[in-house]
N, C-alpha and C positions, 0 to 999 in steps of 0.2 A: 661831744665837747660843746654843749649849747652855750655855756657861759663864755667860753672863748670866742665863739662866733659873734655873740652879742657885744663883747668888749671891743672887737675889732671894727664893728660897724656903727656903734652908738656912742654918744657922749657918755662920759664915765658914770657908771652906776655904783662904783666901788666906794669903799669907806673913805678914801682920799679922793681928791678931785684933780683932774688933769684934762688938757684938751683932748678931744677924741682922736683916735688914730686916723690918719688920712686913708681914703679908700685904697690908695696904692699899696698900703701895707697889709690889706686884708688877705692877700695870697702869699705873703712873705713866709719864709721858713722861720719858725719860732726858735730854732736852735741857732739862729744868726745873732751874734753878739751886737752887731751894728744896729739891729732893730731895737734892742733893749737900751743901748746907749742913747738912741734918739728919744725913746720914751722917757727915760729917767732924766734926760736933760730938759724936758719941757717944764715950764714953771707950774708950781702948784697954785691953784686958785682957791680962795677962801682961807680958812684958818686951820685946816687939817694938813699937816706937813707930810704925811705918808700916803702912798698909793698902794691899794690892795687889790690884787687879782683874786677873784672869788669873794673874799670876805676878810675881816680883820681879826685881831686878837679877841675882841669882846665876844664874838660869836662862838669861839672855841675854848674860852677859859674854863668852862665847866667840865670839859673833857681833859684839859691839860693839868689843872691844879691837883686833882686826885692822883695823877701819875707822879707829880712832883712830891706829894706827901708820902706816897708809898715808897719812894726811893730815897727817903731822907737819910739813909745810912751813908750816902755820899753827900757830903756837905762842904761846899755848895755843890749842887747837882750840875753836871756839865751838859749843856744843851747846844746842839749844832743845828742851825737853819741853813739848808743847802739851797742855793738860788734865792737868797733872801730878798733881792731887789731892794725896793724902798718900802717894804711892807711893815705893818705895825706888829707883826708877831714877835720879833726880837725886842723891840722897844716896849711892848706891852708886858712881856714876861719880866723884863728888867725893872720897869717902874711900878708894876702892880702885883707881882708875886709876893705873897707873905713868906714864902720859903726862899732860902738863899739859893741863887742860881748863878752859874758862870756861863753866860750866853755868848756864842760866837756865830755871827752871820757871815756867810761867804757868798760871793757872786762873781761871775766871770765878766761883769760889766764894771770897769773901773769908775765909770760915772756914778753908778749906784753906790758903790763903796765910799767914794769921796763924799757923796751927799749924806749918807748915813753917819759917817764920822763927823761931819759938820753939824748934823742934827744932835748927835750925842754930846758934842763939846759946846753947843750953844752958839754956833756960827750964825751969821746973817742977822744978828741982833736978837736971836732967840735965847731963852733961858736953858742952860745945860740940863740934860735929863738927870733925874735923881732916882736912886734905887729904891724899890719897895722894901728891901731888907738891907741892912747895913753891910752885910757880907756879900751882896750880889755884885756882879760885874758884867760889862757888856763890851764886846769888841767886834770890829768888822774887818774882813780881809778880802783881798782880791785873789780868787782862786777858782779853778774849774772843778765843779762838783764831781766830774767823771774821773778826776785824778787828785785825790786829797792827801797825797804823800807829803806835801809841804805844809799841811795844816795839822795833821794829827796822826798819832801812832794807832796801831790796831787796838780796838776795845776801849778807847779812851773817853767815849761819851755815853751817858746814860739815856739820853733822849735825843732823837733826830727828828727834824721837821722838814717836810717837803710839801710846800703848798704850790702845786701847779708845775713844779720843776720837771717831774717825769713827763707830764703832758707836753711841755715845750720841747724837751730833749727828744722825745719819741717822734716828734714831727721831722726830725733828721734821721729817723730809722730806729727800729726796735733794738738793734745791737747797742746803740748808744744808751738807750734807756736801761738795758741790762747792765751795762758798765757802770752807770750811775748807781743802780741798786747794789751792785757788788761792792762798790766803794763805800756806800752808806753802811752796809752790813759789816764791812771790814773794820770801820772805826767805831762801830757800836759795841758797847759792852754786852757780853753774852746774856746778861740779865736785863738788858735795856729794851727800849721800845723805839721803833721807827714808825712815824705816822706820815702817810701820804694823803694829802687833801686833794680831792678832785671831784668833778661832776661826771666822770666817766662811769658808765654802768658796771656794776659788779660782775655781770656775765662776761664782760670784756677784760676788766682789770684783774680779777681774782686768778684766773688761770695763768696769766703772765707772772704775777707775784709768787704764786705757788711754785711755778717752774724755776724761778730765780732765787727762791728762798728756802732751799732744802735744809731741814733741821730747825727751822723757825716756824712758829705758829702764825698763821695769817687769818685775821678776822676783819669784819667790816661793820661800821656803824653809820647809820643814816644821819645826816645833819640838815637842819633847815626845815622847810624851804626858806632861803634868804632872797628877798626881792624876786620871789616867784620861781627860784631854781633850787632843786634838791641837790645836795652835795653828799659826799661820802668820805669818811675817815677810814683809811685802810691801815690797820695796825699790824705790824710785823714784830713779834716779841720772842725773846728767849725764855728760858725757864725762870719763873719768879718764885 
């Protein structure tokens, strides 16, 4: 998790800007909600209102847009971003996708959810976000990605996004990460796609995903390098 270690020790190199983590947080458990509450409460510097761990929407739109086009039988396509934080993934899909999308971002940090709802609605003197397609919608909810029962019924999303959430949850123990994966697959349509974005090596991640995703196809695509770091998109897919 080279990108994680760099993020904890250096000023932000992400797509949004934020004050660096204090050194005292470098050894903190990333499954701790309080850590993320403190991060998301920090003021944004400059003009970019979002904060992205790893990278932002722009870097992965060429991967996401073909998936949206392939699944246009569902209109709008339902997308769930688990552990959305204050990332630009949800807002980028909403404002830039030429295909209709119904995007839901969930996070266990109420600070992150409140901030993203404010950003969506044009709070703090900002302009409200506008959809890239007139049928698109965007919502944010406070929820634990390990228990999505209050968010969605089984098989209700065509695309699930996990950018670093497995990485953070796994720091609290692999059983929690497997519970996260189980919930994601429960709410994913059988013909849908779950994408985990990470810098973790495929030799480590793929066996875990294959063990926890029986009956689903697991593949990996290399991304980047972005700012000197190579990332991976782990795709877990049903029958297309």
